C-alpha positions in Angstrom: 6.6 6.4 -13.7 9.8 7.9 -12.7 11.8 6.8 -10.0 9.9 6.1 -6.4 11.5 7.6 -3.3 10.4 5.5 0.2 10.6 7.8 3.5 10.4 5.4 6.6 8.5 7.0 9.9 10.3 5.6 12.8 14.3 4.0 13.0 13.7 1.0 15.5 13.6 -2.5 14.7 10.1 -2.3 12.8 11.6 0.7 10.5 14.9 -2.0 9.7 12.3 -4.6 8.5 10.5 -2.0 6.6 13.4 -1.1 4.8 14.7 -4.7 4.4 11.2 -5.3 2.8 11.3 -2.4 0.9 14.7 -3.2 -0.7 13.8 -7.1 -1.4 10.8 -5.2 -3.1 13.5 -3.8 -6.3 10.8 -0.7 -6.9 12.7 2.4 -4.8 15.4 4.2 -6.0 16.1 5.8 -2.3 15.4 5.1 1.0 15.5 7.4 4.2 14.2 7.3 7.6 12.6 10.2 9.6 12.3 9.9 13.8 11.7 12.1 16.4 14.0 10.0 19.1 16.8 8.5 17.2 20.0 9.7 14.8 20.7 6.1 13.4 18.8 3.1 12.9 19.6 -0.4 14.8 21.4 -1.2 11.6 23.4 1.9 11.0 21.6 3.5 8.7 21.5 7.7 9.2 17.9 9.4 10.2 17.6 12.2 7.8 15.0 14.2 9.7 12.1 14.0 12.3 8.7 13.4 12.1 7.5 16.9 11.6 10.0 17.5 8.5 7.8 15.1 6.3 6.1 18.0 4.6 9.1 19.5 3.7 10.6 16.1 2.4 7.3 15.3 0.2 8.9 16.7 -3.0 11.9 14.3 -2.7 9.7 11.3 -1.9 7.1 10.0 -3.5 6.1 6.9 -0.8 6.0 6.5 2.7 5.1 3.8 5.2 4.7 4.3 9.0 7.0 1.8 10.6 6.4 2.1 14.3 5.0 -0.8 16.8 2.5 1.2 18.7 -0.8 1.1 16.9 -2.1 4.3 17.9 0.9 5.8 17.2 1.1 4.7 14.1 -2.4 5.1 12.9 -2.5 8.6 14.1 0.3 9.6 12.0 -1.0 7.6 9.0 -4.3 9.9 9.2 -1.9 13.2 9.9 0.0 12.4 6.6 -3.0 11.7 4.4 -4.4 14.8 6.0 -1.2 16.9 5.5 1.0 15.8 2.7 1.1 14.5 -1.0 3.1 11.2 -0.2 1.4 8.3 -1.2 0.9 5.5 1.4 2.6 2.9 0.1 1.8 -1.2 1.3 5.4 -3.5 1.8 4.9 -6.9 0.7 8.2 -9.3 1.0 8.3 -11.2 -1.9 8.7 -14.0 0.1 5.2 -13.6 1.7 1.9 -15.5 0.0 -0.7 -13.2 -0.5 -4.0 -14.6 -2.5 -5.3 -13.0 -5.4 -8.8 -12.8 -4.1 -7.3 -11.0 -0.8 -7.3 -7.3 0.2 -4.6 -5.3 1.8 -4.8 -2.3 3.2 -2.5 0.7 2.6 0.0 1.1 5.2 0.4 -2.7 6.0 3.7 -4.3 6.3 3.8 -8.0 5.0 7.2 -9.9 6.5 8.6 -12.8 4.8 7.2 -16.4 4.6 3.7 -14.4 6.0 0.6 -16.2 4.3 -2.7 -14.1 3.7 -5.1 -16.6 2.6 -8.2 -16.8 -0.2 -10.8 -13.8 0.8 -9.3 -12.2 3.4 -9.2 -8.3 4.2 -5.9 -6.8 6.0 -7.0 -3.4 7.2 -4.9 -0.3 7.0 -1.4 0.4 8.7 -1.0 -3.5 9.9 1.8 -5.4 10.4 1.8 -9.1 9.3 4.9 -10.7 10.8 7.3 -13.2 9.9 5.8 -16.9 9.5 2.3 -15.4 10.3 -0.9 -17.5 8.7 -4.3 -15.2 8.1 -6.8 -18.0 7.2 -9.2 -17.9 4.6 -12.1 -15.4 4.6 -10.4 -13.1 7.6 -11.2 -9.4 8.5 -7.8 -8.0 10.2 -9.1 -4.3 11.2 -6.8 -1.1 10.8 -3.8 -1.5 12.6 -3.8 -5.2 13.6 -0.5 -6.9 13.9 -0.3 -10.3 13.6 3.3 -11.2 15.3 5.8 -13.7 14.6 4.2 -17.7 14.0 0.9 -16.7 15.2 -2.4 -17.6 13.5 -5.9 -16.4 12.7 -8.4 -19.0 12.0 -10.7 -19.2 8.8 -13.7 -16.9 9.1 -12.0 -14.7 11.9 -12.5 -11.0 12.7 -9.5 -9.3 14.6 -10.4 -6.3 16.3 -8.7 -2.9 15.3 -5.2 -2.4 17.1 -5.4 -6.0 18.5 -1.8 -7.6 18.5 -2.3 -11.5 18.2 1.0 -12.6 19.7 3.7 -14.9 18.4 2.5 -18.6 18.0 -0.4 -17.9 19.2 -3.9 -18.8 17.3 -6.5 -16.5 17.5 -10.2 -17.2 16.9 
């Protein structure tokens, strides 16, 4: 396979998180951002275009991730990208996270450092599993879920689509 280039949709804090995870994965040669309202990310990286430019940029990039906190917008953009362009919706998993071999992680999901995805758990598409979050065994996190920093999902739980489990809380 040739070089992989990643296009990050969004240019806010979640995009910076996605960028840093993507860099740590050591599989992308080039990483760039598109956003409709920002010209620069919070860490000073240039935005190369708007969301409308994704289709025209698809010849330069192999992969795309939507790094926007609002789950409705995130899932809608994932749906549009799938329908209209050839970019591969990738999954970003920090090398410093633990993801059990028997778990399943959906496309477009971001798993931050120190997160734990336990055995037999299923993470949907377009989810954000933040730093230090723990997903117990046999859990289901539906599409667009955000498990925030140091939150825990108890074993055998199902988190509904687009739900957010707040920092430090326990979802049963």
